[in-house]
C-alpha positions as CSV (number, residue, x, y, z in Angstrom):
1,M,-3.8,-73.3,25.3
2,R,-6.4,-72.6,22.7
3,A,-7.3,-69.4,25.1
4,A,-3.4,-68.5,24.9
5,W,-3.5,-68.8,20.9
6,K,-7.2,-66.9,20.7
7,R,-5.5,-63.9,22.6
8,A,-2.9,-64.0,21.1
9,F,-4.5,-63.7,18.1
10,D,-6.9,-61.2,18.8
11,L,-4.1,-58.9,20.1
12,I,-2.1,-60.0,16.5
13,A,-4.4,-59.4,13.6
14,P,-5.1,-56.1,14.0
15,Y,-1.5,-55.7,13.7
16,R,-1.3,-57.8,10.3
17,Y,1.1,-60.3,11.7
18,A,0.3,-62.8,9.0
19,Y,1.5,-59.9,6.3
20,N,5.0,-59.3,8.1
21,W,6.9,-63.0,6.1
22,T,8.3,-63.9,2.9
23,W,9.1,-67.5,1.7
24,L,12.0,-67.1,-0.6
25,G,11.2,-63.8,-1.8
26,R,8.0,-63.5,-2.3
27,P,4.8,-62.7,0.6
28,A,3.1,-65.5,2.2
29,I,0.6,-63.5,4.1
30,Q,0.5,-67.2,6.9
31,F,1.6,-67.3,10.1
32,P,5.0,-69.9,9.7
33,Q,3.5,-72.1,12.0
34,D,1.1,-72.9,9.3
35,L,4.2,-73.6,6.7
36,V,5.4,-75.3,9.3
37,A,2.7,-77.6,9.6
38,L,2.1,-76.9,6.1
39,Q,5.8,-79.2,5.0
40,E,5.0,-81.8,7.2
41,I,2.1,-82.8,5.5
42,I,4.2,-82.7,1.9
43,W,7.1,-83.6,3.5
44,R,5.2,-87.2,4.9
45,T,2.4,-87.0,1.9
46,Q,4.9,-86.2,-1.3
47,P,1.8,-85.3,-2.8
48,E,3.1,-85.3,-7.1
49,V,1.3,-81.6,-6.8
50,V,-0.2,-78.6,-4.7
51,V,-3.9,-77.0,-5.6
52,E,-4.0,-74.0,-3.6
53,T,-6.5,-71.4,-4.1
54,G,-5.7,-68.0,-3.6
55,I,-2.2,-66.5,-4.7
56,A,-2.4,-63.0,-3.9
57,H,1.9,-63.0,-3.8
58,G,3.1,-66.2,-4.7
59,G,4.5,-66.8,-1.2
60,S,2.7,-70.0,0.1
61,L,2.9,-70.8,-4.0
62,V,6.3,-70.2,-3.9
63,F,6.8,-72.4,-0.6
64,S,4.8,-75.4,-2.2
65,A,7.1,-75.7,-4.9
66,S,10.2,-75.4,-3.2
67,M,8.5,-78.3,-1.0
68,L,8.0,-80.3,-3.9
69,A,11.0,-79.1,-5.6
70,L,13.1,-80.8,-2.6
71,L,11.0,-84.3,-3.2
72,G,12.2,-84.6,-6.8
73,G,10.6,-85.5,-9.6
74,E,8.1,-83.8,-11.8
75,R,6.1,-82.3,-9.1
76,E,4.4,-78.7,-9.4
77,A,2.3,-76.4,-8.2
78,I,-1.4,-75.2,-9.7
79,G,-1.7,-71.6,-8.3
80,V,-6.2,-70.8,-8.3
81,D,-6.7,-66.6,-8.0
82,I,-9.5,-64.9,-10.0
83,D,-7.4,-61.8,-9.8
84,I,-3.7,-62.4,-10.5
85,R,-2.5,-58.7,-10.0
86,P,0.0,-57.8,-13.3
87,H,3.3,-57.1,-10.3
88,N,2.4,-60.6,-8.3
89,R,2.3,-62.8,-11.9
90,A,5.9,-61.4,-13.1
91,E,7.7,-61.6,-10.0
92,I,6.3,-64.9,-9.5
93,E,7.1,-65.9,-13.0
94,R,10.5,-64.7,-12.5
95,H,10.6,-66.6,-9.6
96,P,13.7,-69.6,-9.5
97,L,11.2,-72.1,-8.5
98,A,8.9,-70.0,-11.5
99,S,9.2,-74.0,-14.0
100,R,7.5,-75.7,-11.0
101,I,4.6,-73.1,-11.1
102,V,1.5,-73.6,-12.7
103,M,-1.8,-70.5,-12.4
104,F,-4.9,-70.5,-13.4
105,E,-6.4,-67.1,-13.1
106,G,-10.7,-67.0,-12.9
107,S,-12.2,-68.2,-9.6
108,S,-11.7,-70.9,-8.0
109,V,-15.8,-71.9,-7.7
110,D,-15.9,-71.7,-11.1
111,G,-16.9,-75.1,-12.2
112,H,-14.8,-74.0,-15.4
113,V,-11.8,-73.4,-13.9
114,A,-11.9,-76.5,-11.8
115,A,-11.6,-78.2,-15.0
116,R,-8.5,-77.3,-15.9
117,V,-7.7,-77.7,-12.5
118,R,-8.6,-81.4,-12.6
119,A,-7.1,-82.1,-15.7
120,R,-4.1,-80.0,-15.0
121,V,-3.8,-82.9,-12.3
122,A,-5.3,-85.5,-14.0
123,G,-4.6,-88.4,-11.6
124,R,-1.6,-88.0,-10.4
125,T,-1.4,-87.6,-5.8
126,A,-2.6,-84.0,-4.7
127,M,-3.1,-81.9,-2.1
128,V,-5.5,-78.9,-1.4
129,V,-4.7,-76.3,0.2
130,L,-8.3,-73.9,0.0
131,D,-7.5,-70.5,1.0
132,S,-8.9,-67.8,-1.2
133,N,-12.4,-66.5,0.2
134,H,-13.3,-67.4,3.0
135,T,-16.9,-67.1,3.0
136,A,-18.8,-70.4,4.3
137,D,-20.3,-70.6,1.0
138,H,-17.1,-70.2,-0.6
139,V,-15.4,-72.9,1.1
140,A,-18.1,-75.5,0.7
141,R,-18.0,-75.6,-3.1
142,E,-14.6,-75.3,-3.2
143,L,-15.3,-78.2,-1.0
144,A,-17.2,-80.0,-3.8
145,L,-15.5,-79.4,-6.3
146,Y,-11.5,-79.7,-5.1
147,A,-12.0,-82.9,-2.4
148,P,-12.2,-85.3,-5.6
149,L,-9.1,-84.5,-6.7
150,V,-8.1,-85.7,-3.4
151,R,-7.1,-89.6,-3.0
152,R,-6.7,-91.8,0.8
153,G,-3.7,-91.2,3.0
154,F,-3.5,-87.0,1.1
155,F,-4.7,-83.7,2.4
156,L,-7.1,-81.1,1.2
157,V,-6.5,-78.2,4.2
158,V,-8.2,-75.8,4.7
159,M,-7.0,-72.2,6.4
160,D,-7.8,-69.6,8.4
161,T,-10.6,-71.3,10.3
162,A,-9.6,-69.6,13.2
163,V,-12.0,-66.8,12.0
164,E,-14.8,-68.4,13.8
165,H,-13.7,-67.7,17.0
166,A,-11.6,-64.1,16.4
167,D,-12.3,-61.4,18.3
168,P,-14.9,-59.6,15.1
169,A,-13.1,-56.2,15.9
170,S,-9.4,-58.1,14.0
171,I,-11.4,-59.2,10.9
172,F,-11.6,-56.1,8.9
173,G,-12.7,-55.3,5.8
174,R,-13.6,-58.9,4.7
175,P,-17.0,-60.8,3.7
176,W,-16.7,-63.2,6.3
177,G,-16.4,-63.6,10.3
178,R,-18.2,-65.1,12.8
179,A,-20.6,-67.1,11.5
180,N,-19.5,-67.0,8.0
181,S,-16.6,-68.6,7.6
182,P,-14.9,-72.0,6.9
């Protein structure tokens, strides 16, 4: 099965497969099966906060907010990105789930940004999804900064670990790849 998935991944990557999907109107840049897995984790653990590094167009942040809305209460999705483009920020802020979304602009590995996120989480149960810069050093720094937010029984998910096994030709224009991945 792993060999079949690797072959499929290598075949679809050059076509930017992950860019074909939206969640409630926002591009999600995720594989659908990854979103299904994330919803199951959120449903089973019921965190009060989902912290995501990497916002891009905001689809996965809207996804997290929608899952948290289903759980009810004062739950929120927190997104961190080094560059929240104005048109994406405007669309996210206009979205019906905007009241459940908080965005911080800055590097996810900047200690000051991470401190703002920690203050916002403030003792609530959290799930963390690392999905920004996928280089080994960057992810290691994110793990050091955000893992303390995750209590026993909750999850920290590192996205795009398949990069390590991908055909190098399918990863183009990025600083990460084999031997420099999550």
